[in-house]
C-alpha positions as CSV (number, residue, x, y, z in Angstrom):
1,X,42.2,44.1,-3.9
2,X,39.9,45.6,-6.4
3,X,39.9,49.4,-6.7
4,X,37.6,51.6,-8.6
5,X,39.0,53.8,-11.3
6,X,38.2,57.5,-11.6
7,X,35.6,56.6,-14.2
8,X,33.9,54.0,-12.0
9,X,34.0,56.3,-8.9
10,X,32.3,59.1,-10.8
11,X,30.0,57.0,-13.0
12,X,26.9,57.5,-10.8
13,X,27.5,61.3,-10.6
14,X,27.9,61.7,-14.3
15,X,25.0,59.5,-15.2
16,X,22.7,61.4,-12.8
17,X,24.1,65.0,-13.0
18,X,21.9,66.4,-15.8
19,X,18.6,65.0,-14.4
20,X,19.6,65.8,-10.8
21,X,20.0,69.5,-11.4
22,X,16.7,70.2,-13.1
23,X,13.4,70.8,-11.3
24,X,10.5,68.5,-12.2
25,X,7.6,69.7,-14.3
26,X,4.7,69.4,-12.0
27,X,1.1,69.0,-13.0
28,X,-1.4,71.3,-11.4
29,X,-3.1,68.5,-9.6
30,X,-0.1,68.1,-7.3
31,X,-0.8,71.5,-5.8
32,X,-2.5,71.5,-2.4
33,X,-1.9,67.9,-1.7
34,X,-0.9,67.0,1.8
35,X,2.4,65.4,2.9
36,X,2.8,64.2,6.5
37,X,6.5,64.1,7.4
38,X,7.8,61.9,10.2
39,X,11.3,62.9,11.0
40,X,13.9,61.3,13.3
41,X,15.7,64.5,14.6
42,X,13.9,67.5,13.1
43,X,14.3,69.0,9.7
44,X,17.5,68.7,7.7
45,X,19.0,69.8,4.4
46,X,17.1,66.8,2.8
47,X,13.7,68.5,3.6
48,X,15.2,71.8,2.3
49,X,15.9,70.1,-1.0
50,X,12.4,68.7,-1.2
51,X,10.8,72.0,-0.4
52,X,13.0,73.8,-3.0
53,X,11.9,71.4,-5.7
54,X,8.2,72.2,-5.1
55,X,8.8,75.9,-4.5
56,X,10.7,76.3,-7.8
57,X,7.9,74.6,-9.7
58,X,5.4,77.0,-8.0
59,X,3.5,74.0,-6.7
60,X,2.5,74.5,-3.0
61,X,1.9,71.4,-1.0
62,X,0.6,71.2,2.5
63,X,3.3,69.8,4.8
64,X,2.7,68.5,8.4
65,X,5.9,67.8,10.4
66,X,6.3,65.5,13.4
67,X,9.7,64.8,14.7
68,X,10.4,61.8,17.0
69,X,13.5,63.5,18.4
70,X,15.2,60.1,18.4
71,X,12.5,58.6,20.6
72,X,10.7,55.7,18.9
73,X,8.2,55.5,21.8
74,X,6.5,58.5,20.1
75,X,5.6,56.5,17.1
76,X,2.1,55.2,18.2
77,X,0.7,58.6,18.7
78,X,2.1,59.8,15.3
79,X,0.6,56.8,13.5
80,X,-2.7,57.5,15.2
81,X,-2.5,61.1,13.9
82,X,-1.7,59.9,10.4
83,X,-4.8,57.7,10.4
84,X,-6.9,60.6,11.6
85,X,-5.8,63.3,9.2
86,X,-5.5,60.9,6.1
87,X,-2.7,62.7,4.2
88,X,-2.0,62.1,0.5
89,X,1.5,61.0,1.3
90,X,3.5,59.9,4.3
91,X,7.2,60.8,4.2
92,X,9.6,59.0,6.6
93,X,13.2,59.9,7.4
94,X,15.6,57.2,8.3
95,X,15.6,53.5,9.1
96,X,14.0,53.6,12.5
97,X,11.1,55.8,11.4
98,X,10.5,53.8,8.2
99,X,10.5,50.5,10.1
100,X,8.0,51.8,12.5
101,X,5.6,53.1,9.8
102,X,6.2,51.2,6.5
103,X,7.4,48.1,8.4
104,X,9.3,45.2,7.0
105,X,8.2,43.6,3.7
106,X,5.7,41.1,5.0
107,X,7.3,38.3,3.1
108,X,10.7,39.0,4.9
109,X,9.3,39.5,8.4
110,X,10.3,36.9,11.0
111,X,6.9,36.6,12.6
112,X,3.9,38.9,13.0
113,X,5.6,41.1,15.6
114,X,8.6,41.8,13.5
115,X,7.9,45.4,12.5
116,X,4.5,44.9,10.8
117,X,3.5,47.7,8.3
118,X,1.4,50.2,10.2
119,X,0.2,52.4,7.3
120,X,-1.3,50.4,4.5
121,X,-4.0,52.6,2.9
122,X,-1.9,55.4,1.5
123,X,1.6,55.9,-0.1
124,X,4.7,55.9,2.1
125,X,7.9,57.5,0.8
126,X,11.1,56.9,2.7
127,X,14.4,58.7,2.5
128,X,17.8,58.6,4.2
129,X,17.5,54.8,4.8
130,X,21.0,53.5,4.5
131,X,20.3,49.8,4.1
132,X,16.7,49.2,2.9
133,X,17.4,45.7,1.7
134,X,19.5,44.5,4.7
135,X,16.9,46.0,7.0
136,X,14.2,44.0,5.1
137,X,12.1,47.0,4.3
138,X,12.3,45.9,0.7
139,X,13.3,42.7,-1.0
140,X,15.5,44.4,-3.6
141,X,15.9,47.8,-5.2
142,X,13.2,48.5,-7.8
143,X,9.4,48.5,-7.5
144,X,8.2,47.0,-4.2
145,X,4.7,45.8,-5.2
146,X,3.3,47.5,-2.1
147,X,2.4,51.0,-0.8
148,X,6.1,51.9,-0.2
149,X,8.9,53.4,-2.2
150,X,12.0,55.5,-1.3
151,X,15.6,56.6,-1.6
152,X,18.8,55.4,-0.1
153,X,21.5,57.9,0.4
154,X,24.6,55.8,1.2
155,X,27.2,55.2,-1.4
156,X,27.7,51.4,-1.7
157,X,30.2,50.3,0.9
158,X,32.4,48.7,-1.8
159,X,32.7,52.1,-3.5
160,X,33.5,53.7,-0.1
161,X,36.3,51.3,0.6
162,X,37.6,51.8,-2.9
163,X,37.6,55.5,-2.2
164,X,39.7,54.9,0.9
165,X,42.2,52.7,-1.0
166,X,42.5,55.4,-3.7
167,X,43.8,57.7,-1.0
168,X,46.4,55.3,0.5
169,X,46.9,51.5,0.9
170,X,44.5,50.1,3.4
171,X,44.7,46.8,5.3
172,X,42.9,47.7,8.5
173,X,39.8,49.9,9.3
174,X,38.3,50.8,12.7
175,X,34.7,51.6,13.1
176,X,32.8,52.9,16.2
177,X,29.1,52.4,16.1
178,X,25.9,52.5,18.2
179,X,24.6,49.0,18.8
180,X,21.0,50.2,19.3
181,X,20.8,51.8,15.8
182,X,19.7,49.2,13.3
183,X,21.0,51.1,10.3
184,X,24.4,51.4,11.9
185,X,24.6,47.7,12.9
186,X,23.7,46.7,9.4
187,X,26.3,49.0,7.9
188,X,29.0,47.5,10.2
189,X,28.0,44.0,9.3
190,X,28.3,44.8,5.6
191,X,31.7,46.5,6.1
192,X,33.0,43.5,8.1
193,X,31.8,41.1,5.4
194,X,33.4,43.1,2.7
195,X,36.6,43.3,4.7
196,X,36.7,39.5,5.0
197,X,36.4,39.2,1.2
198,X,39.1,41.8,0.4
199,X,41.5,40.8,3.1
200,X,41.0,44.1,5.2
201,X,40.7,43.7,8.9
202,X,37.8,45.6,10.4
203,X,37.9,46.4,14.1
204,X,34.2,47.0,15.0
205,X,33.8,48.7,18.4
206,X,30.3,49.3,19.8
207,X,29.7,52.3,22.0
208,X,28.8,51.2,25.5
209,X,25.3,52.1,26.8
210,X,24.6,54.0,30.0
211,X,22.2,53.0,32.7
212,X,19.2,54.3,30.7
213,X,20.2,52.4,27.6
214,X,21.6,55.4,25.7
215,X,25.1,55.4,24.0
216,X,27.7,57.0,26.3
217,X,29.6,60.0,25.2
218,X,32.0,59.5,28.1
219,X,33.1,56.2,26.7
220,X,34.3,57.8,23.4
221,X,37.9,58.7,24.4
222,X,38.6,55.1,25.5
223,X,37.1,53.8,22.3
224,X,39.2,56.1,20.2
225,X,42.3,55.0,22.1
226,X,41.4,51.3,21.5
227,X,40.8,51.9,17.8
228,X,44.1,53.8,17.3
229,X,46.1,51.2,19.2
230,X,45.1,48.6,16.6
231,X,47.0,50.5,13.9
232,X,44.2,51.1,11.3
233,X,44.7,53.4,8.4
234,X,41.2,54.9,8.9
235,X,38.4,55.4,11.3
236,X,35.1,54.8,9.4
237,X,32.2,57.0,10.4
238,X,29.2,55.1,9.2
239,X,25.5,56.1,9.0
240,X,24.9,56.5,12.7
241,X,22.9,59.3,14.4
242,X,24.9,59.2,17.7
243,X,28.2,59.2,15.9
244,X,27.1,62.0,13.6
245,X,25.9,64.1,16.6
246,X,29.4,63.7,18.2
247,X,31.5,63.6,15.0
248,X,33.4,66.8,15.8
249,X,34.4,65.4,19.1
250,X,35.2,62.0,17.8
251,X,37.4,63.2,14.9
252,X,39.2,65.6,17.2
253,X,40.1,62.7,19.5
254,X,41.1,60.6,16.5
255,X,43.3,63.3,15.0
256,X,45.1,63.7,18.3
257,X,46.0,60.0,17.9
258,X,47.0,60.5,14.2
259,X,44.1,58.4,13.1
260,X,42.4,59.8,10.0
261,X,38.6,59.6,9.7
262,X,36.5,58.7,6.6
263,X,32.9,60.1,6.6
264,X,30.0,58.2,5.0
265,X,27.6,61.1,5.0
266,X,27.7,64.8,4.1
267,X,26.5,65.8,7.5
268,X,29.4,64.0,9.2
269,X,32.0,65.4,6.9
270,X,30.7,69.0,7.2
271,X,30.3,68.9,11.0
272,X,33.6,67.2,11.8
273,X,37.3,67.1,11.2
274,X,37.3,64.0,9.1
275,X,39.9,63.9,6.4
276,X,37.5,63.0,3.6
277,X,34.4,61.1,2.5
278,X,32.4,59.9,-0.5
279,X,29.0,61.4,0.1
280,X,25.6,62.1,-1.4
281,X,24.8,65.8,-0.8
282,X,21.7,66.0,1.4
283,X,19.9,68.7,-0.6
284,X,20.2,66.6,-3.7
285,X,18.9,63.6,-1.8
286,X,15.9,65.8,-1.0
287,X,15.4,66.8,-4.6
288,X,15.6,63.2,-5.7
289,X,13.1,62.2,-3.1
290,X,10.8,65.1,-4.2
291,X,10.7,63.7,-7.8
292,X,9.2,60.5,-6.4
293,X,6.8,62.5,-4.3
294,X,5.8,64.4,-7.4
295,X,5.0,61.2,-9.2
296,X,2.8,60.0,-6.3
297,X,1.0,63.2,-5.8
298,X,0.3,63.8,-9.5
299,X,-0.9,60.2,-9.8
300,X,1.5,59.5,-12.6
301,X,2.5,56.1,-11.2
302,X,1.2,53.8,-8.5
303,X,3.6,53.9,-5.6
304,X,4.0,50.1,-5.9
305,X,5.5,50.7,-9.3
306,X,7.9,53.5,-8.4
307,X,11.3,52.0,-7.9
308,X,13.3,52.3,-4.7
309,X,16.7,53.6,-5.7
310,X,20.1,54.5,-4.4
311,X,21.3,58.1,-5.0
312,X,23.4,58.1,-8.1
313,X,25.2,61.5,-7.6
314,X,28.0,61.6,-5.0
315,X,31.0,63.8,-4.2
316,X,34.5,62.8,-3.2
317,X,35.4,65.6,-0.8
318,X,38.8,66.1,0.9
319,X,39.5,68.4,3.8
320,X,42.8,69.8,2.8
321,X,43.4,71.5,6.1
322,X,43.0,68.3,8.1
323,X,45.0,66.3,5.7
324,X,47.8,68.7,5.9
325,X,47.7,68.8,9.7
326,X,48.1,65.0,9.7
327,X,50.7,65.0,7.1
328,X,48.7,62.8,4.6
329,X,48.0,65.1,1.7
330,X,46.4,63.3,-1.2
331,X,48.1,62.2,-4.4
332,X,47.9,64.8,-7.1
333,X,46.0,62.3,-9.3
334,X,43.0,62.5,-6.9
335,X,42.7,66.2,-7.5
336,X,41.3,65.4,-11.0
337,X,38.0,64.4,-9.5
338,X,38.0,65.2,-5.8
339,X,36.5,68.3,-4.4
340,X,38.9,70.1,-2.0
341,X,37.1,71.7,0.9
342,X,38.4,73.4,4.1
343,X,37.1,75.1,7.3
């Protein structure tokens, strides 16, 4: 199986580091422009990073925030408000929100009812979309040719798996996911496909839904038992809002079964007892997104020409306290480039 070297694992971080740490130089005509944020679960560190970028440049922008609170049925009223207030930029957080506002690329949609674009007359900037190509929001990374651009925050799954194998040999991975979250389903499909190519078995276990169609927290203990009984080396915590919300509980159950967890996002790693993860820091995602917003608001480039990109800076973080409790301390060679954290 192919593993990434230290140089390959860190290439994105080193390439992006200098640019990623410096605030942009904003033109005065960005000040006072209006940004309409549509969020999935309220403000996060991503928005803190975006605000910090503009605050440090002393360039105030007018921000309106609407959170769906994980309820897509609220989208029509939000879209109606966007059309009424006519902001200079629409900012969308996550796959579900972006599909509801930016829609699928019309050339990739499977019929007129397959998530048509709802906002066409002004720029749409998405962030925290884990699989923009597989969700068919865009054809490929790069300029979209339409009124949409954005940022993906998930380290490529190939690199994540290579990070797992750098820690210990891996021939089996378990993943618990929410079947109603499109970004999570796509991530699992990609993980299973990669596992087939690399000879790694992936046990994909969907969270059962309750009578109202919501993922059931009560089903998690039995799922963890089922995952652990299969004998995987790791439980993969993918880009999944429900799993993220219950990550502390899930990793606690998994650790009781001596099943280490690998986190795909900074939020999951920070809020849980996962052993480690290869993650893009949320505040830096926000700053990276802010630089695209800057270009749009300053009129430097047409939104259709601004490329959709994956975050290039990521951090290999290991929870030494959890690793020690499970008796799986990392090889000393990993300490050359991993960040050791603890709670």
